Structures are given as structure tokens and as C-alpha cells.
C-alpha positions in Angstrom: 159.1 46.5 32.5 155.6 47.3 31.5 154.7 44.0 33.3 156.3 44.9 36.2 154.7 48.5 35.9 151.5 46.8 35.2 151.9 44.1 38.2 153.2 47.2 40.4 150.0 49.0 39.1 147.8 46.1 39.9 149.5 45.5 43.1 148.4 49.2 44.0 145.2 49.1 42.6 144.7 45.7 44.9 145.9 47.6 47.9 143.6 50.4 47.0 140.6 48.3 46.5 141.5 46.1 49.2 141.7 49.4 51.3 138.7 50.6 49.7 137.0 47.2 50.3 138.1 47.8 54.2 136.6 51.4 53.9 133.7 50.2 52.4 133.1 47.7 55.1 133.8 50.3 57.6 131.3 52.5 56.1 129.1 49.4 55.9 129.7 49.0 59.5 129.3 52.7 60.5 126.2 52.8 58.3 124.7 49.7 60.2 125.8 51.5 63.2 124.1 54.6 62.3 121.0 52.7 61.3 120.8 50.9 64.8 121.7 54.2 66.3 118.8 55.8 64.1 116.4 53.0 64.8 117.0 53.2 68.3 116.9 57.0 68.5 113.6 56.6 66.2 112.0 54.3 68.6 112.8 56.5 71.1 111.6 59.5 69.5 108.5 57.6 68.9 108.3 56.6 72.3 108.6 60.1 73.2 106.2 61.2 70.8 103.6 58.7 72.1 104.6 60.0 75.7 104.0 63.7 74.8 101.0 62.6 72.9 99.8 60.8 75.8 100.7 64.0 78.0 99.0 66.3 75.6 96.1 63.9 75.9 96.0 63.9 79.6 96.9 68.0 79.8 93.6 68.1 77.6 91.5 66.2 79.9 93.0 68.0 82.6 92.2 71.0 80.9 88.5 70.0 80.2 88.3 68.8 83.5 89.6 72.1 85.2 87.6 74.4 82.7 84.6 72.3 83.6 85.3 72.7 87.4 86.0 76.4 86.6 82.6 76.7 85.2 81.2 75.0 88.0 82.7 77.0 90.6 81.8 80.2 88.5 78.2 78.9 88.5 78.5 78.0 92.1 79.9 81.8 92.8 77.0 83.1 90.8 74.4 81.1 92.6 76.3 81.8 95.9 76.3 85.9 95.1 72.5 85.4 94.0 71.9 83.5 97.4 74.0 86.1 99.4 71.8 88.7 97.9 68.6 87.0 98.7 69.9 86.6 102.5 70.8 89.9 102.5 67.7 91.3 101.5 65.9 88.6 103.9 68.2 90.0 106.7 67.4 93.5 105.9 63.7 92.7 105.7 64.3 91.2 109.1 65.9 93.9 110.7 63.2 96.3 109.1 60.6 94.1 110.7 62.5 94.0 114.1 62.8 97.6 114.1 58.9 97.7 113.6 58.7 95.5 116.3 61.0 97.3 118.7 59.1 100.4 117.9 55.9 98.8 118.5 57.0 97.2 121.8 58.4 100.7 122.9 55.1 102.1 122.2 53.1 99.4 123.9 55.5 99.7 126.7 54.8 103.4 127.0 50.9 102.7 126.5 51.3 100.1 129.2 52.9 102.6 131.2 50.3 104.9 130.9 47.4 102.4 131.9 49.4 100.9 134.6 49.8 104.8 135.7 46.3 105.1 135.1 45.4 101.9 136.9 47.3 102.8 140.0 45.7 106.3 139.9 42.1 104.2 139.7 43.4 102.0 142.5 43.9 104.9 145.1 40.8 106.6 143.5 38.9 103.4 144.3 40.7 102.8 147.7 39.7 106.2 148.6 36.4 106.2 147.4 36.4 102.9 149.4 37.8 104.6 152.4 34.9 106.9 151.8 32.1 104.4 151.5 33.5 102.8 154.4 33.3 106.3 156.5 29.7 106.8 155.3 28.6 103.4 156.0 29.8 103.6 159.5 28.4 107.1 159.6 24.9 105.6 158.2 25.4 102.8 161.0 26.0 105.3 163.7 22.9 107.2 162.6 20.7 104.2 161.9 21.6 103.3 165.3 20.7 106.9 166.7 17.8 106.3 164.8 17.0 103.4 166.5 17.5 104.9 169.6 15.3 107.8 169.2 12.6 105.7 167.9 12.8 103.3 170.7 13.1 106.5 173.0 10.2 108.0 170.9 8.0 105.2 171.3 8.9 104.7 175.3 7.7 108.2 175.3 4.7 107.6 173.4 4.0 104.7 175.7 4.2 106.8 178.7 2.8 110.1 176.9 -0.2 107.4 176.5 -0.1 106.1 179.8 -0.2 110.0 181.0 -2.6 110.9 178.5 -5.1 108.2 180.0 -4.3 109.0 183.2 -4.9 112.6 182.8 -7.9 111.7 180.7 -9.3 109.3 183.8 -8.2 112.3 186.0 -10.3 114.3 183.9 -13.1 112.1 183.6 -13.1 111.6 187.2 -13.1 115.3 187.8 -15.9 115.8 185.4 -17.9 113.2 187.2 -16.8 114.7 190.5 -17.8 118.2 189.2 -21.0 117.2 187.5 -21.6 115.0 190.9 -21.1 118.1 192.8 -22.9 120.5 190.8 -25.9 117.9 190.9 -25.6 117.7 194.8 -25.6 121.4 194.8 -28.3 121.8 192.8 -30.1 119.2 194.7 -28.9 121.1 197.9 -30.0 124.4 196.8 -33.5 123.0 195.7 -34.2 121.6 199.0 -33.0 124.5 201.2 -35.5 127.2 200.0 -38.6 125.1 200.9 
């Protein structure tokens, strides 16, 4: 009886051992599968970690490039603002100079207008003076012509006067001679008659 019980216990133990072996084999297979799964998962995680590290490195490079570009843009903006301020000052300077030139041009135009008016007045005065001088020249020419006629007339009259004077002198001389001859003849006749 004890032997049967022992055999039964041994059979049960064998079954339990076999079952335990099966469970152990199953557990080993399951552990192997879990190891494979964990290895695969670890490899995936390693790859993902590597990808994340690469992405982080890429992001870092991009961030540095963006920061560099941002710094460059800030410098460009600062330079552009300085240039804008310089150009604004230049534009204001040119605007001031332009206003000054316009004022100068307006002043010169006003002066030119005054000079032009004076020139026109002077021209009118010159034209009037020229007309007056021309009139005086014509009057002087007429007077010179009259003087020439008067001189010619005077000369003609002098010649006539000279001729008439000579004739009168000749006539007077003849008369004087005649009177002298008559007086002499009379004196002669009177001297002869009393005797």
C-alpha cells in the first residue's frame, strides 16, 4: 500500500515535474520571446534615441543658423535704420537747400523783373532820346542848310556890294575928277575973263 501510494505520489510528482518542466519550457520560450521582443524594442528605442539625438543635433544646428540669421537680420535692420536716418537727414538737407535755392531763384527772378523793367524804361528813354537826337540832328541840319544859304546869300550880297561899292567909288572918283576938272576949268575961265 505504501508502495502504491509512493508510486502514486511519484507518478503525481512526475506529472507535476513534467508539468513544471512544460511550464518552465513555456516560461523559457516566453522569456526568450520577451528577450527578443525587448532586444527588438531596445534596438528600436536605440534607433529612436539616435534619431532623436540626430533631430536634436539638427535642431541645434538649425537653431544656431536661425540665431545667426536673426543676429544678421538685426544687424541689417540696425544698419538699415542708420542708413534710413542718414538718408532722412540727407533728404531734409536737400529739401532745405532746395527751399533756399527756390527762394534765391524767386529773389533773382524778382530782381531780373526789376532789371527788365528798368531796361525797358531805359530802352524807351533811349528810343525817346534817340528820336529827340534825330529831331535835333534834323533841326541842326536844317539850320546848317539855312546858314549855308544865308552865308551864300551874304557872300553874294557882299560880292554885289563890293561890285556896287566899286562902281560907286568909281562914279565918285569920276565925279570928283569931273568936279576938279570943272573947278579947274572954271577957275581958269574966271582968271582969263577979267583981263
